[in-house]
Backbone as JSON Lines, residues from 0, in Angstrom:
{"i":0,"aa":"M","n":[0.83,-1.19,0.0],"ca":[0.0,0.0,0.0],"c":[0.87,1.25,0.0]}
{"i":1,"aa":"E","n":[1.94,1.24,0.77],"ca":[2.8,2.42,0.84],"c":[3.51,2.67,-0.48]}
{"i":2,"aa":"F","n":[3.86,1.61,-1.2],"ca":[4.47,1.76,-2.51],"c":[3.51,2.47,-3.45]}
{"i":3,"aa":"A","n":[2.26,2.04,-3.46],"ca":[1.26,2.68,-4.31],"c":[1.04,4.13,-3.9]}
{"i":4,"aa":"A","n":[0.99,4.38,-2.6],"ca":[0.82,5.75,-2.11],"c":[2.01,6.62,-2.5]}
{"i":5,"aa":"A","n":[3.21,6.07,-2.47],"ca":[4.4,6.83,-2.88],"c":[4.3,7.21,-4.36]}
{"i":6,"aa":"L","n":[3.82,6.3,-5.19],"ca":[3.66,6.6,-6.61],"c":[2.58,7.65,-6.83]}
{"i":7,"aa":"I","n":[1.48,7.53,-6.12],"ca":[0.37,8.47,-6.27],"c":[0.76,9.88,-5.85]}
{"i":8,"aa":"T","n":[1.59,9.99,-4.82],"ca":[1.94,11.3,-4.27],"c":[3.2,11.9,-4.86]}
{"i":9,"aa":"L","n":[3.72,11.34,-5.95],"ca":[4.93,11.89,-6.57],"c":[4.8,13.38,-6.87]}
{"i":10,"aa":"C","n":[3.64,13.82,-7.28],"ca":[3.43,15.23,-7.62],"c":[2.68,15.98,-6.53]}
{"i":11,"aa":"G","n":[2.49,15.36,-5.4],"ca":[1.75,15.98,-4.31],"c":[2.66,16.65,-3.29]}
{"i":12,"aa":"P","n":[2.1,17.0,-2.14],"ca":[2.9,17.62,-1.08],"c":[4.07,16.73,-0.67]}
{"i":13,"aa":"G","n":[5.23,17.33,-0.51],"ca":[6.45,16.59,-0.21],"c":[6.39,15.78,1.07]}
{"i":14,"aa":"R","n":[5.76,16.32,2.1],"ca":[5.71,15.6,3.37],"c":[4.96,14.28,3.23]}
{"i":15,"aa":"N","n":[3.86,14.3,2.52],"ca":[3.09,13.07,2.32],"c":[3.9,12.05,1.53]}
{"i":16,"aa":"H","n":[4.52,12.5,0.46],"ca":[5.31,11.61,-0.38],"c":[6.48,11.01,0.4]}
{"i":17,"aa":"S","n":[7.19,11.84,1.14],"ca":[8.34,11.37,1.91],"c":[7.95,10.27,2.9]}
{"i":18,"aa":"E","n":[6.85,10.45,3.56],"ca":[6.4,9.46,4.55],"c":[6.05,8.13,3.88]}
{"i":19,"aa":"H","n":[5.39,8.18,2.74],"ca":[5.04,6.95,2.03],"c":[6.28,6.23,1.5]}
{"i":20,"aa":"V","n":[7.24,6.99,0.98],"ca":[8.49,6.39,0.49],"c":[9.23,5.73,1.65]}
{"i":21,"aa":"R","n":[9.32,6.43,2.78],"ca":[10.01,5.88,3.95],"c":[9.38,4.57,4.38]}
{"i":22,"aa":"K","n":[8.06,4.54,4.46],"ca":[7.36,3.32,4.88],"c":[7.51,2.2,3.85]}
{"i":23,"aa":"A","n":[7.5,2.55,2.57],"ca":[7.69,1.54,1.53],"c":[9.08,0.92,1.65]}
{"i":24,"aa":"F","n":[10.1,1.74,1.88],"ca":[11.45,1.2,2.02],"c":[11.57,0.35,3.28]}
{"i":25,"aa":"E","n":[10.89,0.72,4.35],"ca":[10.9,-0.11,5.56],"c":[10.29,-1.47,5.27]}
{"i":26,"aa":"G","n":[9.18,-1.49,4.55],"ca":[8.51,-2.74,4.21],"c":[9.33,-3.62,3.29]}
{"i":27,"aa":"A","n":[10.19,-3.01,2.48],"ca":[11.02,-3.77,1.55],"c":[12.04,-4.64,2.27]}
{"i":28,"aa":"N","n":[12.32,-4.33,3.54],"ca":[13.26,-5.14,4.31],"c":[12.75,-6.57,4.52]}
{"i":29,"aa":"T","n":[11.44,-6.75,4.52],"ca":[10.87,-8.08,4.77],"c":[10.01,-8.59,3.62]}
{"i":30,"aa":"D","n":[9.93,-7.82,2.54],"ca":[9.07,-8.2,1.41],"c":[9.89,-8.13,0.12]}
{"i":31,"aa":"A","n":[10.31,-9.28,-0.38],"ca":[11.18,-9.34,-1.56],"c":[10.51,-8.76,-2.8]}
{"i":32,"aa":"L","n":[9.21,-9.0,-2.97],"ca":[8.52,-8.47,-4.14],"c":[8.47,-6.94,-4.09]}
{"i":33,"aa":"L","n":[8.2,-6.39,-2.93],"ca":[8.2,-4.93,-2.77],"c":[9.59,-4.37,-3.07]}
{"i":34,"aa":"A","n":[10.62,-5.01,-2.57],"ca":[11.99,-4.56,-2.83],"c":[12.28,-4.56,-4.33]}
{"i":35,"aa":"Q","n":[11.85,-5.61,-5.02],"ca":[12.06,-5.7,-6.46],"c":[11.29,-4.59,-7.19]}
{"i":36,"aa":"N","n":[10.06,-4.33,-6.77],"ca":[9.27,-3.27,-7.4],"c":[9.89,-1.89,-7.18]}
{"i":37,"aa":"L","n":[10.37,-1.64,-5.97],"ca":[11.02,-0.36,-5.68],"c":[12.27,-0.2,-6.55]}
{"i":38,"aa":"K","n":[13.03,-1.26,-6.67],"ca":[14.26,-1.21,-7.46],"c":[13.95,-0.95,-8.93]}
{"i":39,"aa":"S","n":[12.96,-1.63,-9.47],"ca":[12.67,-1.47,-10.9],"c":[11.99,-0.13,-11.2]}
{"i":40,"aa":"T","n":[11.24,0.38,-10.26],"ca":[10.53,1.64,-10.49],"c":[11.43,2.85,-10.29]}
{"i":41,"aa":"F","n":[12.28,2.82,-9.26],"ca":[13.07,3.98,-8.89],"c":[14.57,3.74,-9.09]}
{"i":42,"aa":"R","n":[14.95,2.9,-10.01],"ca":[16.34,2.45,-10.16],"c":[17.35,3.57,-10.39]}
{"i":43,"aa":"N","n":[16.95,4.67,-10.99],"ca":[17.9,5.73,-11.3],"c":[17.86,6.89,-10.32]}
{"i":44,"aa":"Q","n":[17.15,6.74,-9.2],"ca":[17.05,7.81,-8.22],"c":[17.67,7.36,-6.9]}
{"i":45,"aa":"T","n":[18.22,8.31,-6.19],"ca":[18.74,8.01,-4.87],"c":[17.59,8.06,-3.88]}
{"i":46,"aa":"V","n":[17.79,7.45,-2.72],"ca":[16.77,7.48,-1.68],"c":[16.51,8.92,-1.25]}
{"i":47,"aa":"S","n":[17.56,9.72,-1.11],"ca":[17.36,11.11,-0.69],"c":[16.54,11.89,-1.72]}
{"i":48,"aa":"A","n":[16.74,11.61,-2.99],"ca":[15.95,12.28,-4.02],"c":[14.48,11.87,-3.92]}
{"i":49,"aa":"L","n":[14.23,10.62,-3.65],"ca":[12.85,10.16,-3.49],"c":[12.2,10.8,-2.27]}
{"i":50,"aa":"L","n":[12.94,10.89,-1.19],"ca":[12.39,11.44,0.04],"c":[12.16,12.94,-0.04]}
{"i":51,"aa":"T","n":[12.9,13.64,-0.85],"ca":[12.75,15.09,-0.92],"c":[11.93,15.55,-2.11]}
{"i":52,"aa":"N","n":[11.48,14.65,-2.94],"ca":[10.68,15.0,-4.11],"c":[9.43,15.78,-3.7]}
{"i":53,"aa":"G","n":[9.23,16.95,-4.32],"ca":[8.02,17.71,-4.06],"c":[8.06,18.57,-2.81]}
{"i":54,"aa":"E","n":[9.16,18.65,-2.09],"ca":[9.17,19.45,-0.88],"c":[9.34,20.93,-1.13]}
{"i":55,"aa":"K","n":[9.43,21.34,-2.37],"ca":[9.55,22.76,-2.71],"c":[8.16,23.35,-2.81]}
{"i":56,"aa":"E","n":[7.46,23.43,-1.7],"ca":[6.07,23.92,-1.7],"c":[6.03,25.42,-1.58]}
């Protein structure tokens, strides 16, 4: 769910997006499919770039 929320909020408020990305990465520690999806979707971005996306409000 957090992975989907992170995708949905890419263009939304930065705080919401950052929280969803953080939770998705936490879940990837125990979910191999989630980890694979995160890697394939965001392969060219750093974690810090994902977490700060949209914070220029």
